[in-house]
C-alpha positions as CSV (number, residue, x, y, z in Angstrom):
1,M,107.2,165.4,110.2
2,A,104.8,166.2,113.0
3,K,104.0,162.5,113.3
4,S,107.7,161.5,113.6
5,V,108.4,164.2,116.2
6,A,105.4,163.0,118.2
7,G,106.6,159.4,118.0
8,I,110.0,160.4,119.4
9,Q,108.5,162.3,122.2
10,D,106.3,159.3,123.1
11,L,109.3,157.1,123.3
12,L,111.2,159.5,125.5
13,T,108.2,159.6,127.8
14,K,108.0,155.8,128.0
15,L,111.8,155.6,128.6
16,K,111.5,158.0,131.5
17,K,108.7,155.9,133.0
18,D,110.7,152.7,132.6
19,A,113.8,154.2,134.1
20,G,111.9,155.5,137.2
21,P,112.9,158.4,139.5
22,W,115.1,156.0,141.6
23,N,117.6,155.5,138.8
24,K,119.2,158.9,138.9
25,D,121.9,158.2,136.3
26,T,119.5,156.8,133.7
27,H,117.0,159.6,134.4
28,E,119.7,162.2,133.9
29,I,120.7,160.7,130.5
30,V,117.1,160.6,129.3
31,E,116.6,164.3,130.4
32,K,119.7,165.3,128.5
33,I,118.7,163.5,125.3
34,T,115.1,164.9,125.6
35,A,116.5,168.5,125.9
36,A,118.9,168.0,123.0
37,L,116.4,166.5,120.6
38,G,113.8,169.1,121.5
39,K,116.3,171.8,120.5
40,L,117.6,170.0,117.5
41,M,114.5,168.8,115.6
42,P,113.1,172.2,114.6
43,M,116.4,173.4,113.2
44,S,117.0,173.6,109.5
45,M,120.8,173.2,109.9
46,P,122.3,172.9,113.4
47,P,125.4,174.9,114.2
48,E,128.6,173.0,114.7
49,S,128.4,173.4,118.5
50,V,125.0,171.8,118.7
51,T,126.0,169.1,116.3
52,N,129.0,168.2,118.5
53,Q,126.9,168.1,121.6
54,V,124.2,165.9,120.0
55,V,126.8,163.5,118.6
56,Q,128.2,162.9,122.0
57,L,124.7,162.2,123.5
58,L,123.5,160.0,120.7
59,R,126.6,157.9,120.4
60,H,127.9,157.6,124.0
61,L,125.1,158.4,126.4
62,M,122.2,156.7,124.5
63,S,124.3,153.5,124.1
64,K,124.2,153.2,127.9
65,L,120.5,152.7,127.7
66,Y,120.6,149.8,125.2
67,D,121.4,147.2,127.8
68,P,118.9,148.0,130.6
69,F,116.1,149.2,128.3
70,T,116.9,147.4,125.1
71,T,113.6,147.5,123.2
72,V,112.4,151.0,123.9
73,S,115.9,152.6,123.7
74,L,116.5,150.9,120.3
75,Q,113.1,152.1,119.1
76,L,114.1,155.6,120.1
77,A,117.4,155.3,118.3
78,V,115.8,154.1,115.0
79,A,113.0,156.7,115.3
80,T,115.7,159.5,115.7
81,F,117.8,158.0,112.9
82,G,114.7,157.8,110.5
83,F,113.6,161.3,111.3
84,I,117.1,162.8,110.7
85,T,117.6,160.8,107.5
86,N,114.1,161.2,105.9
87,E,113.2,164.7,107.1
88,K,116.7,166.4,107.1
89,I,119.2,164.6,105.0
90,V,116.9,163.7,102.1
91,H,115.7,167.3,101.9
92,A,119.3,168.6,101.9
93,I,120.1,166.2,99.1
94,K,117.1,167.4,97.1
95,D,118.1,171.1,97.8
96,K,121.7,170.3,96.8
97,S,122.9,171.8,100.1
98,L,126.1,169.9,100.8
99,K,126.9,171.8,104.0
100,K,123.5,171.1,105.5
101,R,123.6,167.5,104.4
102,M,127.1,167.0,106.1
103,Q,125.8,168.4,109.4
104,W,122.8,166.1,109.5
105,E,124.8,163.0,108.3
106,T,127.2,163.5,111.2
107,I,124.4,163.2,113.6
108,A,122.8,160.2,111.9
109,E,126.2,158.5,111.9
110,A,126.5,158.9,115.6
111,V,123.3,156.9,116.1
112,L,124.6,154.0,114.1
113,D,128.0,154.2,115.8
114,G,126.3,153.9,119.2
115,V,124.4,150.8,118.2
116,L,127.7,149.2,116.9
117,D,129.4,150.2,120.2
118,Y,126.6,148.3,122.0
119,L,127.1,145.2,119.9
120,D,130.8,145.3,120.5
121,L,130.3,145.5,124.2
122,V,127.9,142.6,124.2
123,D,130.4,140.5,122.2
124,Q,133.2,141.2,124.7
125,K,131.1,140.0,127.6
126,E,130.8,136.6,125.9
127,E,127.7,135.7,128.0
128,A,125.6,132.8,126.7
129,G,122.6,134.1,124.7
130,L,123.3,137.8,125.4
131,S,124.8,138.4,121.9
132,T,122.0,136.6,120.2
133,K,119.3,138.6,122.0
134,A,121.1,141.9,121.3
135,K,121.5,141.2,117.6
136,E,117.9,140.1,117.3
137,A,116.7,143.2,119.0
138,V,118.8,145.5,116.7
139,S,117.5,143.6,113.7
140,Q,113.9,144.0,114.8
141,A,114.4,147.8,115.3
142,F,116.7,148.7,112.4
143,Y,116.3,146.3,109.4
144,T,113.2,147.8,107.9
145,T,114.5,151.4,108.1
146,I,118.0,150.7,106.9
147,C,116.9,148.6,104.0
148,S,114.2,151.1,102.9
149,I,116.7,154.0,102.9
150,F,119.9,152.4,101.6
151,F,118.4,149.7,99.4
152,P,115.4,151.6,97.9
153,S,112.9,149.9,95.7
154,D,112.5,153.1,93.7
155,S,115.1,155.6,92.6
156,A,113.6,158.7,94.2
157,V,116.7,159.2,96.3
158,P,119.5,156.7,95.3
159,S,121.5,155.3,98.1
160,Q,124.6,156.7,96.5
161,S,123.4,160.2,97.4
162,F,124.3,159.5,101.0
163,S,127.9,159.8,102.2
164,V,130.2,156.8,102.0
165,K,130.6,156.7,105.8
166,L,126.9,156.7,106.5
167,R,126.3,153.9,104.0
168,A,129.2,151.8,105.3
169,L,127.9,152.1,108.9
170,A,124.4,151.0,107.8
171,Y,125.8,148.0,105.9
172,S,128.0,147.2,109.0
173,I,124.9,147.0,111.2
174,L,123.4,144.4,108.8
175,F,126.6,142.5,108.6
176,S,127.2,142.4,112.4
177,T,123.7,141.3,113.3
178,C,123.9,138.4,110.9
179,D,127.0,136.9,112.6
180,G,125.8,133.5,113.8
181,I,122.1,134.4,113.7
182,P,120.3,132.3,111.0
183,K,117.0,134.1,111.8
184,N,118.5,137.5,110.8
185,I,120.1,136.0,107.7
186,E,116.7,134.7,106.6
187,K,115.2,138.1,107.2
188,L,117.6,139.8,104.9
189,R,117.3,137.1,102.2
190,N,113.5,137.9,102.1
191,S,112.7,140.3,99.3
192,K,110.2,142.1,101.6
193,V,113.1,143.3,103.8
194,L,116.1,143.3,101.4
195,G,116.4,140.3,99.0
196,S,119.0,139.3,96.5
197,E,118.0,141.6,93.6
198,R,117.9,144.8,95.7
199,L,121.3,143.9,97.0
200,G,122.6,143.4,93.5
201,R,121.3,146.7,92.3
202,V,123.1,148.6,95.0
203,I,126.4,146.7,94.4
204,A,126.1,147.5,90.7
205,K,125.9,151.3,91.5
206,T,128.5,151.5,94.3
207,K,131.8,152.9,93.0
208,D,133.5,153.7,96.3
209,Y,135.7,150.9,97.6
210,V,134.8,151.5,101.3
211,A,131.1,150.9,100.7
212,L,131.7,148.2,98.1
213,E,133.9,146.1,100.4
214,Q,131.2,146.2,103.1
215,L,128.5,145.2,100.6
216,L,130.5,142.2,99.5
217,D,131.0,141.1,103.1
218,L,127.3,141.4,103.6
219,L,126.9,139.2,100.5
220,A,129.1,136.6,102.1
221,R,126.7,136.4,105.0
222,L,123.7,136.0,102.8
223,I,124.8,133.4,100.3
224,P,122.9,130.2,101.2
225,P,124.7,127.1,102.3
226,T,124.8,124.1,99.9
227,N,124.5,121.5,102.7
228,N,126.4,119.3,100.2
229,T,123.3,118.5,98.2
230,A,122.2,119.2,94.6
231,K,119.2,121.1,95.9
232,G,121.5,123.3,98.1
233,R,123.9,124.0,95.2
234,A,121.0,124.9,92.9
235,S,119.7,127.3,95.6
236,R,123.1,128.9,96.0
237,K,123.4,129.4,92.2
238,L,119.9,130.8,92.0
239,F,120.7,133.4,94.8
240,I,124.0,134.5,93.2
241,E,122.3,134.9,89.7
242,E,119.6,137.0,91.3
243,V,122.3,139.3,92.8
244,F,124.6,139.8,89.9
245,I,122.4,139.1,86.8
246,N,118.9,140.0,87.7
247,G,119.9,142.7,90.1
248,G,123.0,143.8,88.3
249,S,123.4,146.1,85.3
250,D,124.7,145.4,81.8
251,A,128.0,147.0,82.7
252,I,128.7,144.2,85.3
253,P,130.0,140.9,84.0
254,G,127.5,139.0,86.2
255,D,128.0,135.6,84.6
256,D,131.7,135.7,85.4
257,I,131.0,136.5,89.0
258,V,128.4,133.7,89.2
259,K,131.0,131.2,87.9
260,L,133.5,132.5,90.4
261,L,131.2,132.1,93.4
262,E,130.1,128.6,92.3
263,F,133.7,127.3,92.3
264,I,135.8,128.6,95.2
265,N,138.9,126.8,96.4
266,S,139.9,129.3,99.0
267,S,139.0,129.3,102.7
268,E,139.5,133.1,103.0
269,W,136.6,135.4,101.9
270,E,139.1,138.3,101.5
271,E,140.6,136.5,98.5
272,T,137.2,135.8,96.9
273,S,136.1,139.4,97.6
274,A,139.3,140.7,95.9
275,K,138.5,138.6,92.8
276,I,135.0,140.0,92.6
277,V,136.4,143.5,92.7
278,D,138.9,142.5,90.0
279,I,136.0,141.5,87.8
280,L,134.0,144.6,88.6
281,G,137.1,146.6,87.8
282,R,136.8,145.8,84.1
283,D,134.5,148.8,84.2
284,I,136.9,151.7,84.8
285,S,134.4,153.6,86.9
286,F,134.7,150.9,89.7
287,P,137.6,151.0,92.0
288,Q,140.7,149.9,90.1
289,P,142.7,147.2,92.0
290,F,146.4,146.7,91.5
291,K,148.6,144.0,93.0
292,V,151.4,145.7,94.9
293,K,153.9,143.9,97.1
294,A,154.8,146.9,99.3
295,I,154.4,150.6,99.4
296,E,156.9,153.1,100.8
297,I,155.7,156.3,102.3
298,S,158.2,158.8,103.7
299,D,160.9,156.1,104.2
300,T,158.4,153.8,106.0
301,T,157.7,150.5,104.1
302,F,154.4,148.7,104.4
303,K,154.3,145.1,103.2
304,L,151.0,143.9,101.7
305,R,149.3,140.6,102.0
306,A,148.6,138.5,99.0
307,S,144.9,139.3,99.0
308,D,145.4,143.1,99.6
309,R,145.4,145.6,96.7
310,F,146.3,149.1,95.9
311,Y,143.1,150.9,94.8
312,V,142.6,153.8,92.5
313,D,139.3,154.8,94.1
314,R,136.9,157.6,93.3
315,N,138.6,160.4,95.3
316,Y,141.8,158.9,96.7
317,F,144.4,156.2,96.4
318,L,143.8,153.5,99.0
319,V,145.6,150.5,100.3
320,N,144.9,148.3,103.4
321,N,147.6,147.6,105.9
322,W,147.5,145.2,108.8
323,N,149.1,146.4,112.0
324,E,150.8,144.3,114.8
325,Y,147.5,143.7,116.5
326,E,146.1,142.0,113.4
327,E,143.8,144.9,112.8
328,E,143.2,146.3,109.3
329,E,143.9,150.0,108.7
330,A,143.5,152.0,105.5
331,I,146.4,154.1,104.1
332,K,144.9,156.9,102.0
333,I,146.3,159.5,99.7
334,Q,143.7,162.2,98.8
335,Y,143.5,163.3,95.2
336,S,143.1,166.9,96.3
337,S,146.6,166.8,97.8
338,L,148.4,165.4,94.7
339,R,151.2,167.4,93.1
340,Q,152.6,164.9,90.7
341,V,152.4,161.2,89.7
342,K,155.5,159.8,87.9
343,V,155.3,156.4,86.2
344,N,157.4,154.5,83.8
345,D,157.0,151.4,81.8
346,T,158.9,149.2,84.3
347,G,155.9,149.7,86.6
348,A,157.6,152.0,89.1
349,V,155.2,154.7,90.5
350,Q,156.1,157.8,92.5
351,I,153.4,160.0,94.0
352,M,154.2,163.5,95.3
353,T,151.7,165.1,97.6
354,S,151.4,168.4,99.5
355,S,149.9,166.7,102.6
356,P,150.9,163.5,104.5
357,A,149.1,160.3,103.8
358,T,146.8,159.0,106.5
359,I,146.8,155.6,108.2
360,G,143.6,154.8,110.0
361,D,142.5,158.1,111.4
362,K,146.0,159.5,111.9
363,D,148.2,161.6,109.7
364,M,151.6,160.1,109.0
365,A,154.6,162.1,110.1
366,R,156.5,164.1,107.5
367,L,160.2,163.9,107.1
368,T,160.3,167.7,106.8
369,D,157.6,170.3,106.9
370,D,158.8,172.1,103.8
371,Q,159.2,169.1,101.5
372,P,156.5,167.2,99.6
373,V,155.6,163.7,100.7
374,L,156.8,160.9,98.4
375,I,155.0,157.6,98.0
376,N,156.7,154.8,96.0
377,F,155.5,151.4,94.9
378,I,155.6,149.1,91.8
379,V,152.7,147.8,89.8
380,G,153.1,144.9,87.4
381,R,154.3,145.5,83.9
382,T,151.0,144.2,82.6
383,D,149.1,146.7,84.8
384,F,151.1,149.7,83.9
385,E,148.9,151.0,81.1
386,R,145.7,150.3,83.1
387,F,147.1,152.3,86.0
388,V,147.8,155.3,83.8
389,S,144.3,155.0,82.3
390,A,142.6,154.7,85.7
391,V,144.4,157.8,87.0
392,G,143.6,159.8,83.8
393,A,140.0,158.8,83.9
394,R,139.7,160.4,87.3
395,G,140.7,163.8,85.9
396,L,144.3,163.6,87.1
397,G,146.0,163.2,83.7
398,R,147.7,166.6,83.8
399,L,149.5,165.5,87.0
400,V,150.9,162.3,85.5
401,Q,154.3,162.0,83.9
402,K,154.6,158.8,81.9
403,N,158.2,158.1,81.1
404,G,158.9,161.8,81.6
405,R,156.0,163.1,79.5
406,T,152.7,164.5,80.7
407,I,149.6,162.6,79.6
408,K,146.1,164.0,79.0
409,N,143.0,163.1,81.0
410,S,141.4,159.9,79.8
411,T,138.6,160.4,77.3
412,A,137.1,157.1,78.4
413,R,134.9,159.1,80.8
414,I,132.9,160.5,77.8
415,S,133.0,157.8,75.1
416,T,135.1,155.0,73.8
417,I,133.9,155.5,70.2
418,P,136.0,158.1,68.4
419,G,133.9,160.9,66.9
420,Q,134.1,161.3,63.2
421,L,133.3,164.7,61.6
422,A,131.5,164.2,58.2
423,F,132.0,167.4,56.3
424,S,130.2,168.1,53.1
425,E,132.1,169.1,50.0
426,E,131.7,172.8,50.7
427,D,132.9,172.3,54.3
428,K,136.2,170.7,53.4
429,T,138.1,173.9,53.8
430,L,137.5,176.4,56.5
431,S,138.5,180.0,56.2
432,Q,139.0,180.3,60.0
433,P,139.7,177.8,62.7
434,L,136.7,176.7,64.7
435,S,136.2,178.0,68.2
436,F,135.7,175.6,71.0
437,V,132.0,176.2,71.1
438,E,131.7,175.7,67.4
439,K,133.6,172.4,67.6
440,V,131.2,171.2,70.3
441,K,128.3,172.1,68.1
442,V,129.8,170.1,65.2
443,V,130.4,167.1,67.3
444,K,126.8,167.2,68.7
445,T,125.2,167.6,65.3
446,R,127.5,165.4,63.1
447,G,129.4,163.1,65.5
448,E,128.5,159.6,66.4
449,I,129.5,159.7,70.0
450,S,127.5,157.3,72.2
451,E,125.6,158.4,75.2
452,R,126.2,156.9,78.6
453,S,123.7,154.4,79.7
454,D,124.0,155.1,83.4
455,D,122.1,157.9,85.1
456,N,125.1,159.1,87.2
457,A,127.3,162.1,86.5
458,T,130.8,162.0,85.0
459,F,133.9,162.6,87.0
460,P,134.5,166.3,87.7
461,N,137.9,167.7,88.5
462,P,139.2,166.0,91.7
463,L,141.6,168.9,92.3
464,D,138.6,171.1,93.1
465,G,138.5,169.5,96.6
466,G,135.7,168.0,98.5
467,A,134.0,168.3,101.8
468,H,133.1,165.9,104.6
469,D,133.8,162.4,103.3
470,E,132.1,163.2,100.1
471,S,134.1,162.5,97.0
472,P,134.6,165.3,94.5
473,L,134.1,162.5,92.0
474,P,130.4,161.4,92.0
475,D,129.4,158.0,90.9
476,T,129.9,157.8,87.2
477,G,128.0,155.7,84.7
478,L,131.0,154.7,82.7
479,S,130.4,151.7,80.5
480,T,134.0,151.4,79.5
481,T,136.5,148.8,80.4
482,A,139.7,149.5,82.3
483,D,141.8,149.1,79.2
484,G,139.6,151.6,77.2
485,G,137.3,149.1,75.5
486,R,133.5,148.9,75.9
487,T,132.1,146.4,78.3
488,S,129.8,143.6,77.1
489,R,128.3,141.1,79.5
490,T,128.3,137.5,78.5
491,A,125.0,136.4,77.2
492,A,122.8,134.7,79.7
493,P,122.6,130.9,79.4
494,A,120.0,129.5,77.1
495,G,116.5,129.5,78.6
496,R,117.2,132.5,80.9
497,A,116.3,135.9,79.6
498,R,117.3,139.1,81.5
499,G,115.1,139.5,84.5
500,K,114.4,135.7,84.8
501,T,116.3,133.2,86.7
502,H,117.7,130.1,85.1
503,D,116.5,126.9,86.8
504,P,119.0,124.0,86.3
505,S,116.4,121.4,87.1
506,R,114.5,122.3,83.9
507,N,117.2,121.2,81.6
508,G,117.5,117.6,80.6
509,R,120.7,117.2,82.7
510,A,121.8,119.3,85.6
511,D,124.9,121.5,85.2
512,P,128.1,119.9,86.4
513,A,128.4,122.7,88.8
514,V,125.2,121.6,90.5
515,A,125.5,117.8,90.1
516,H,128.9,117.2,91.6
517,D,130.9,118.1,94.7
518,G,134.3,118.4,93.1
519,L,136.2,121.7,93.1
520,P,137.3,122.6,89.6
521,D,140.0,125.1,89.0
522,I,138.7,128.7,89.1
523,S,140.3,129.5,85.8
524,A,138.4,126.8,84.1
525,S,135.1,127.8,85.7
526,R,135.4,131.3,84.3
527,T,135.3,130.0,80.7
528,G,132.7,127.3,81.2
529,H,131.6,124.6,83.5
530,A,134.4,122.3,84.5
531,P,134.4,118.6,83.5
532,E,133.2,116.1,86.0
533,P,135.8,115.1,88.6
534,A,137.3,111.7,88.3
535,Q,136.3,110.8,91.8
536,H,133.3,112.0,93.8
537,N,134.4,113.9,96.9
538,P,131.6,114.6,99.3
539,A,133.8,116.6,101.7
540,A,133.1,120.2,101.9
541,L,135.4,123.2,101.7
542,P,136.7,124.5,105.1
543,P,134.5,127.3,106.5
544,V,135.3,130.6,105.1
545,R,136.0,133.6,107.3
546,A,134.4,136.7,106.1
547,R,136.4,139.9,106.6
548,P,135.7,141.5,109.9
549,A,132.9,144.0,109.5
550,P,134.2,147.4,108.5
551,R,133.7,150.1,111.0
552,P,134.3,153.5,109.3
553,A,133.6,155.4,112.5
554,G,136.0,157.5,114.6
555,R,137.1,155.7,117.7
556,A,140.1,155.8,120.0
557,A,142.6,152.9,119.4
558,R,143.3,150.5,122.1
559,A,146.4,151.0,124.1
560,A,149.6,149.6,122.5
561,P,151.5,146.9,124.4
562,P,154.6,148.0,126.4
563,D,156.9,146.8,123.6
564,P,155.3,147.6,120.3
565,V,156.6,145.9,117.2
566,R,158.9,148.1,115.1
567,A,157.2,151.4,115.8
568,G,158.3,154.1,113.3
569,P,159.4,157.6,114.2
570,D,155.9,158.8,114.1
571,G,154.6,156.2,116.5
572,L,152.9,154.2,113.7
573,P,153.7,150.5,113.3
574,S,155.9,149.8,110.3
575,S,156.1,146.7,108.2
576,P,158.4,143.7,109.1
577,P,161.5,143.2,107.0
578,W,161.1,142.1,103.5
579,D,162.6,138.6,104.2
580,A,160.5,138.1,107.4
581,P,158.1,135.1,107.1
582,N,154.4,136.0,107.2
583,A,153.0,135.3,110.6
584,R,149.9,133.2,111.0
585,T,146.8,135.4,111.1
586,R,144.1,135.2,113.8
587,S,141.9,133.6,111.3
588,Q,144.4,130.9,110.5
589,K,145.2,130.3,114.1
590,M,141.5,130.0,114.9
591,H,141.1,127.6,112.0
592,D,144.1,125.5,113.2
593,A,142.7,125.4,116.7
594,V,139.4,124.1,115.5
595,F,140.2,121.9,112.6
596,G,143.9,121.1,112.9
597,T,146.8,122.0,110.6
598,D,146.6,119.2,108.1
599,D,145.4,119.6,104.6
600,E,142.5,117.1,104.7
601,E,139.1,118.5,103.7
602,L,136.6,119.2,106.4
603,S,133.0,118.1,106.9
604,D,130.2,120.3,106.0
605,V,129.0,122.9,108.4
606,S,125.4,123.9,108.3
607,D,123.8,127.2,108.7
608,R,123.3,126.7,112.4
609,E,124.2,129.3,114.9
610,L,127.9,129.7,115.6
611,E,129.2,129.3,119.1
612,G,130.6,132.3,120.9
613,R,134.2,133.1,120.0
614,P,136.7,135.4,121.7
615,R,136.9,138.8,120.1
616,S,139.5,141.4,120.5
617,P,138.7,145.1,120.9
618,A,138.3,146.9,117.6
619,V,140.2,149.8,116.1
620,F,138.1,151.7,113.7
621,W,138.8,154.2,111.0
622,T,137.3,157.6,110.6
623,L,135.5,158.6,107.4
624,H,135.4,162.3,107.0
625,S,136.8,164.8,104.5
626,I,138.2,168.2,104.7
627,S,137.4,170.7,102.0
628,S,140.9,172.3,101.9
629,I,142.8,171.2,98.8
630,S,146.0,170.9,100.8
631,S,144.5,168.5,103.3
632,V,144.2,164.7,103.2
633,C,140.9,163.1,103.9
634,P,141.5,160.1,106.3
635,V,138.6,158.1,105.0
636,S,139.0,154.4,105.8
637,A,137.5,151.2,104.7
638,A,137.8,149.8,108.2
639,A,137.4,146.2,109.3
640,R,135.7,145.8,112.6
641,C,138.8,144.1,113.8
642,G,138.7,141.1,116.0
643,R,135.3,140.1,114.6
644,L,136.5,136.6,113.5
645,C,133.9,134.2,112.3
646,L,133.7,130.9,110.6
647,L,131.0,131.2,108.0
648,P,128.9,128.1,107.7
649,W,127.4,129.1,104.3
650,F,130.6,128.2,102.4
651,A,131.0,124.8,103.9
652,G,129.3,123.1,101.0
653,V,131.0,124.8,98.2
654,V,131.3,122.7,95.1
């Protein structure tokens, strides 16, 4: 600890020297940061007043130093972040002090927020080479620290121990600095920094949609391009296998995800990401996605896009909504505010809550203060039972009325194998009913209930509330499928044992997936390799746009235009009419401008640096939680809106 403090003090001294006495504004900022950190670092848990002051300094004032004094100021930022994380947050986690951990995480989040603000500012300037220099400087300063903390090689402090917001911000730094910078992409592909297997291990253990979505977007950046060659396709397949098979767990159907990513016929990463979440969702402990056309909240209807889903997450219901600025916002209904969930076999769902839902970082207006908030939507008939199971597995069964009858909490959280009590002859009749404790003892001694293979805890009661953005439902090691069955991963191909990577070149003949450039149907690829196409097609798939980097940090929204589109009574944008045609998205408009609007296939795009693109200001979502049961936690899986990019790595998809 003393060494870390001394390092921070040395950097502050160097920053003062570089600023010089003639630059009064910079000198004043450095003095304020020096005084604040000197007061903060010896504290075990800072009071809220000190926390608020330091947050303002580290996010807003320190970010003003990144442009004129890039190297030393970023070194100071990462040294401060590393000190707070390793010396304060980790100790609070080990001491199981939630309140202490929350305070320090808020300060650590401010550091990452400030760095992302700096990257946004650089992007908006659109000066040649400026964005590249900034991203390379941030990567040089932060990659080692972020990857060692949030992608640990050992399990001393699992990354899931940190708050969802802090993890998502860290992943967002990695994602943002990879945008059009091949040098940074190669750094993260290197196992000494991150690597495919460490990324896969974290994906396999991430059960919060906010963090999972960001990890999948980072994956999109790191998958190697095929360059329309057999060698490139083999390299891509190898990387994906290392992520989802070598790095994944037995609970993840890694082979199905590998096949999905080998054969992609969509130019939108959002669609591919949603399909990965669908596959992961076979394990009920992962976010459970449901296709919903629209959701009605307090008489305001929000129409969903084809790739969007309604999620039964760990501690809230979540659905993404796109506002009139083409910015993604999260609509969230906290479990701690639920009063009743009504479902019927037609797929109709009605949720009653004691607090309003949140959209972005804002509570939606209520129709009346003394009436509960009603949320209505329809899931598919085939998804009806899975929805009931997902809600019950999160400890909400007693709030669910299925066709007018209350259901019990799902037992899938404990085991999917029914326990059988084998009584001896003299035990067949009992003079008195067994007490609960006695029943538990009988089950433990005579039952055949399987133990969970994961090292995480089971779902506690979500109605007990939570604090900060921390879910009252910790990561669970469920090894059950969403429909109640046990998961079983497809056996690895012949010649590839667990922990080893299959090399297609060692077989007598290369797999069709590697040898040809045709694009087989995805449904066929999930059951096996598709047959060879009738005609060789060397053209590549259009570049895929990865979802804008999520930004789960609080931030003021940009000013609305003078005449907003269909603003609701609460000032929030409402959805267009049901019969209104879907407008072209910014991604599609950019695609049309570059490649045209015809359906012909496009030439391959290599992994070269992308040219500068116009970016709109971002609206970000706030990730925090309130411990009161009657409140709604406005946690959001935010997209760093306006961050539109054409990913070169998907250009050579087979």
